[in-house]
N, C-alpha and C positions, 0 to 999 in steps of 0.2 A: 259875723254870723253867716254871711253868704258863703264864705270859704268853708265854714264848718258844714253847711248843708251839702256843698259840692263834694266834700271829702266823704260824707256819710253815703251819698249816692254811689260814688266810686267804690267804696268799701262794700256796699250792698251788691253791686254788680260783680265784683271779684268773688264774693262769697257764693253767689248763685252759680258762677262758672265753676268754682271749686267743687261744688256738690253735684254738678251735672256729670254723670258718668253712665255709660251703657252697662257697666258691671253692677251698678246699683240703681236700676231704673226706678223712676218715680211715677206713681199713678197720676194720670192727668198730664204727663209729659212724654216720657219715652213709651208709655203704654196707657191704655185705659181699661177699666173694668166694665164689662157688659152690664147694662141695666137689668137684663134678664138672662142669667147664665143658661147655656144650652146643654142638653144631655150629650154625653160622650159615648163613643163606641169602644173605647179602650178597655181592655180586660185587666183584672188584677191591679197591680201597683203601677202599671204603665200610665204615663201622662199623655193624653191625646194632643197632638199638634196638627193643626190644619193649615195648609197654605192655600189661600184663595189666589188664583192666578188667571191669566188669559194667554192662550197660545201666541197671540200677536204682540204681547206686551214686552217691549225692549228691556225694561227693568227686571221682569221675571226671568228673561233669558240671561241677563247679566248675573243675576243672583244664583242661577241654577247650579253651577259647579260647586260653589261654596255651600249651598244648601244641601246638596247630596253628601258632601263630606261631613257636614254637621250632623245629618241624620245617621250616617254610618258611625260617627263618634259617639252619639247618644246611645246607640244600640238598643238594649232591652229597657232602657229608661223610658222610652217613648213609643207611642203608636202614631205613625205619620201617615197622613192622607191628604189628597188634594181635592179642591172643589173649584170648578171653572166658573168664573163670574159671567153671567149672561149679559154682555154689553148691550145687545140690541133687543133684549126682552125674550119673549116666549119662542121666537123663531131664530134665535141666535145660532148660526151655523157652527161656530167654534164650540160652544157648550154642547150642541147636538153631537158633534164628533166625539167629544170627550165622554159623554154619557154612554154613547154607543160602544166605544172601545172599552169602557169600564164594565159595561154589561157583558161584553164578550171576554172579559178578563185579559185584555190585550193592552190596556192603556199604559200600564207601567212599562211593559216591554217596548212599546212604540213611542213613548213620550219624547225621548231624545230625537227620534226621527222626525216627528212633527215640528219640533222646535227648529231643527236643521232646515226643514222645508221652508219655514217662515223666515228665519233670520240669516241663514247662510245662502240658500238657493233663491231666496226672495220670491218664493211662489206663494200666492195668497189663496187660502182655502175659504172662499166667501160664499159658497152656495152648496146646496145638496149635491149637485153634479160634481163640483170640485171634490167634495168629501168622498163620494163613491169612487171617483176616478183615482184618487190618492190611495184609497184602501185596496183597490184591485192591483194597482202598481206595486203595492207593498205586500203582496202575497195573500191578501184576505179574500176568501170566497165571496164573490159579488152577491150571490143569492142570500147567503147567511148574513152578510153585512147589511144588505138592504132590509131584510126581514127584521133584524134587530133595530135598525135605524128607525123603522116605521112602527115598531112594536108599541103596544099600549103602555108597557112599563117605562120605556124610555121617554115617550111623549109626555107621560104624566110627570116624570121627574123634570123634564125640560120646562114644562109649564109652571112647575113649582120652584124652579131655580131662583127666581127673583125673590120669592118669599124667604127662601133659605138665606140668601145674602142679607136681606133686611133683618132677619132674626139675629144674625151675627153682627149687625151694624157695619157691614163691609160695603164700601163704595169706591174702592180703588185697589189696584194690584201692583206689586205683591203685598198681601196682608196676611199675617199669621195670627191664629187664635189658639191659645194654650189652655188646655183643660176646660174648654167651653166657656171660659171666663175672662181671660186676659187677651187683649188685642194690641198688636203692635205692627209697625211697618217702617220701611226706611225713611219715609217722609217725616214721621213723628220723631224718629231718632235724630234725623238731620236738623229739624226745627229746634229740638231741645239741646243739641250739642253742635252749634254752628262752627266750632273750631275743628271738627272732624273733616279731614280731606275727603273729597268725593270718592277717591279710589279706595278709601277705607270704610265707607259707609256700610257696605255689605257685611264686613266683619263685625262692625259695631252693632248692627242689627242682630247678628247671631249671638253676640254677647248678651244682648237684652233677652233673647230667647233662652239662653243658658240660665239666666237669673230667674226668669219666669217659670221654667220647668222646675228649678230647685224650690221656688216659692210654692208651686202647686204640690210638689211632693211633700212639703212640710206641713200641709193642711190636713 
């Protein structure tokens, strides 16, 4: 009887492993469904994909090249945008920089430069002075940047950034939300598929995103 029980346990573990796959993600494993789905900004049949990230986040930087290729591959299937998680709350300097550049329509253009500043040059932008100095050194008019940085619109969004993250149930980066409904991240994919080599985790996460985009389009 004991041998039979052991055999059944082993068989169950093997079956669970067999069904674990980033290409066929499971709700509650590789992804979760938000308790309160959020409104999307995508137009037409495009599926909205949001990447919650932080400039200083090593995992975000590691995923960036593959993520850019994935977005390019998806093309008109998706509408992609980023939201910066406010790590230190309402006065988070990184989120403040992101929102300012976004308001100036410069974030996408300068996104790679900021990541290089943090992860290649090892320079930390941890204060208002750091942000203003970086902006000026990268060709942005100081007066315009400062005015936008201190504007009511940017400050309001900065104060509300924590509520936005909470509404999407995001507490770590990188985390992706598909169609305002499905949440996934490399940590979830790793925990659900322990056999995936660390070097392949980013690719596996993007496979989950592929499946979730297809799932959203099918609804």
